[in-house]
C-alpha positions in Angstrom: 0.1 -0.2 -0.1 1.7 3.4 -1.1 2.0 6.0 1.9 2.8 9.7 1.8 5.5 11.3 3.8 2.8 12.6 6.2 1.4 8.8 6.6 4.6 7.7 7.1 5.7 10.4 9.7 2.3 9.7 11.8 3.3 5.6 11.2 6.8 5.9 12.6 6.3 8.9 15.3 9.5 10.4 12.9 9.4 13.7 11.4 8.9 14.3 8.3 12.0 16.2 8.3 14.0 13.2 9.6 12.2 10.9 6.6 13.7 13.4 4.4 17.3 13.9 5.9 17.1 9.7 5.9 16.3 9.8 2.1 18.8 12.2 1.3 21.6 10.1 3.3 21.1 7.0 1.4 19.4 5.2 4.1 16.0 4.2 2.2 17.8 2.9 -1.2 14.5 1.5 -2.4 12.1 4.5 -1.8 10.2 5.2 -5.1 9.2 8.6 -6.4 5.9 9.3 -8.4 6.1 11.4 -11.8 5.9 14.8 -9.4 9.0 13.3 -7.5 6.9 12.8 -4.7 8.2 10.2 -2.1 6.3 7.3 -1.9 6.3 5.1 0.9 5.6 1.3 1.1 4.9 -1.4 3.9 8.7 -2.4 3.2 9.6 1.4 3.7 8.1 1.2 7.0 9.7 -1.7 8.0 12.9 -0.7 6.8 11.9 2.5 9.1 11.7 0.8 12.3 14.5 -1.0 11.7 16.7 2.0 11.3 15.1 3.4 14.4 16.4 0.5 16.5 20.1 0.5 15.1 19.9 4.3 15.6 18.4 3.9 19.3 20.9 1.1 20.0 24.1 3.5 19.2 24.9 3.4 15.7 25.7 6.6 13.7 24.0 7.8 10.9 27.2 6.7 9.1 27.0 3.4 10.8 23.8 2.5 9.4 24.2 3.6 6.2 27.3 1.4 6.0 24.7 -1.6 7.0 22.3 -0.7 4.4 24.9 -0.7 2.0 26.1 -4.3 3.1 22.6 -5.5 2.6 22.5 -4.3 -0.8 25.3 -6.6 -1.7 23.3 -9.6 -0.6 24.5 -12.8 0.9 28.2 -11.9 0.4 28.1 -9.3 3.0 25.9 -11.5 5.7 28.5 -12.2 7.9 29.6 -8.6 8.3 26.1 -7.9 9.0 25.7 -10.6 11.6 28.9 -8.9 13.2 27.3 -5.6 13.4 24.4 -7.3 15.5 26.6 -9.1 17.7 28.5 -5.8 18.7 25.3 -3.9 19.1 23.9 -6.9 21.3 27.1 -7.3 23.2 27.1 -3.0 23.8 23.7 -3.0 24.9 24.0 -5.9 27.4 26.8 -3.8 29.0 25.1 -0.5 29.2 22.0 -2.8 30.3 24.2 -4.1 33.1 25.5 -0.2 33.9 22.0 0.9 34.0 20.8 -2.2 36.6 23.5 -1.1 38.5 22.3 2.6 38.7 18.5 1.2 39.3 19.8 -0.4 41.8 21.2 2.8 43.8 18.4 4.5 43.0 16.0 1.6 44.5 18.3 1.8 47.7 17.9 5.5 47.8 13.9 5.1 47.4 13.6 2.7 50.6 16.2 4.7 52.5 14.2 8.1 51.8 10.8 6.3 52.4 11.9 4.8 55.7 13.5 8.3 57.0 10.7 9.9 56.2 8.4 7.3 58.0 10.4 7.8 60.8 10.8 11.5 61.0 14.8 11.6 60.8 17.1 9.8 58.9 19.4 9.0 61.8 17.8 5.4 62.4 18.4 4.3 58.9 21.8 6.0 58.6 23.0 4.1 61.7 21.2 0.6 60.5 24.2 -2.3 59.8 24.7 -3.9 57.1 22.6 -7.1 58.1 19.4 -5.0 59.3 19.0 -3.7 55.6 16.6 -5.3 53.6 18.8 -7.7 51.2 17.8 -6.6 47.9 19.3 -3.0 48.8 22.6 -4.6 50.7 24.7 -4.2 47.3 23.8 -0.6 46.7 24.7 0.0 50.5 28.3 -2.0 50.0 28.8 0.3 46.7 27.8 3.8 48.1 30.0 2.8 51.0 33.1 1.6 49.1 33.2 -1.7 49.9 33.1 -4.7 47.3 29.7 -5.9 46.6 
């Protein structure tokens, strides 16, 4: 089914200016145009844009995404190169998630800390708790904040 740039913008949540930019950067090599040179998007373009958005949000630059698209255009000869891109992105995202989990653990601990302090009307009791008095799910964060090995 054909879609206008306005349709595709609404469907993907990407501004029309971004869609035009992606086209100019060569990220939409299959994009067709009508006799008036108006971009005509298809369901295939939609899927392609969703992949571009995913790659961009994963941390790939426009240049790296263009490189991936060029590899895709080479077909089966570039399969292993494309797989390597996804392996690197996956490994990088796993590391990022691990780091973010550590940050979330500290934030969760501090939520518990201040909720407990608010309930007691003072920080004194919470601040003086031994590690064994702190709920187990917050101990690693407390150790981290105190500079101890978790």
